C-alpha positions in Angstrom: -69.6 11.9 90.1 -67.9 15.2 88.9 -64.6 15.2 86.9 -62.1 17.2 89.2 -60.7 20.2 87.0 -56.8 20.5 86.1 -55.0 21.7 89.1 -52.3 23.7 87.5 -50.9 24.3 91.1 -49.9 21.4 92.7 -49.1 22.8 95.9 -52.3 24.6 96.2 -56.0 23.3 96.7 -57.9 23.2 93.8 -60.8 25.9 94.8 -57.8 28.2 95.2 -56.2 27.6 92.1 -59.3 28.4 90.2 -59.2 31.3 92.2 -56.2 32.1 91.1 -56.6 31.5 87.4 -59.7 33.8 87.1 -57.9 36.1 88.5 -55.3 36.3 86.4 -57.7 35.9 83.6 -59.1 39.7 84.5 -55.2 40.9 84.2 -54.6 43.5 81.3 -51.4 42.0 79.3 -49.2 45.3 81.2 -50.6 43.7 84.3 -49.4 40.2 84.0 -46.1 41.9 82.1 -45.4 43.5 85.4 -46.6 40.6 87.5 -44.1 38.0 85.8 -41.4 40.5 86.4 -42.0 40.6 90.0 -42.1 36.8 90.0 -39.1 36.9 88.3 -37.1 39.6 90.6 -38.5 37.8 93.5 -36.7 34.1 92.5 -33.7 35.8 91.7 -33.5 37.6 95.3 -34.6 34.4 96.9 -31.8 32.3 94.7 -29.2 35.1 96.4 -30.4 34.9 99.8 -29.5 31.1 99.1 -26.1 31.7 98.1 -25.7 34.2 101.1 -26.9 31.9 103.8 -24.3 29.2 102.0 -21.2 31.6 102.0 -22.1 33.9 105.4 -19.9 37.7 104.7 -20.3 37.3 101.0 -20.3 40.6 99.3 -23.4 41.4 97.1 -21.6 41.7 94.0 -19.8 38.1 94.3 -23.7 36.7 95.5 -24.7 38.0 92.4 -21.9 36.9 90.2 -22.0 33.1 91.5 -26.0 33.5 90.7 -25.1 34.6 87.1 -22.7 31.5 86.7 -25.2 29.5 88.2 -28.1 30.5 85.8 -25.0 30.0 82.6 -24.4 26.4 83.7 -27.8 25.7 84.1 -28.6 27.5 80.2 -25.6 25.3 79.2 -27.0 22.1 80.2 -30.4 22.5 78.9 -28.7 23.2 75.3 
């Protein structure tokens, strides 16, 4: 019986994870950096959208300030 390869993406089928890893390996360093920046930006926008859902009508600048505060609190707990 074959031993399954490690799946780094727990919410993705193993065969798809292997495709994603193969694709990632073909990227240049610049492409990897660009993809990581895009993922970071997408995560930030998702967190801001969550803040706006919890506080309807909140101005953009206040939502971004709240996000900054949440991140700072999170970093403090980790250190």
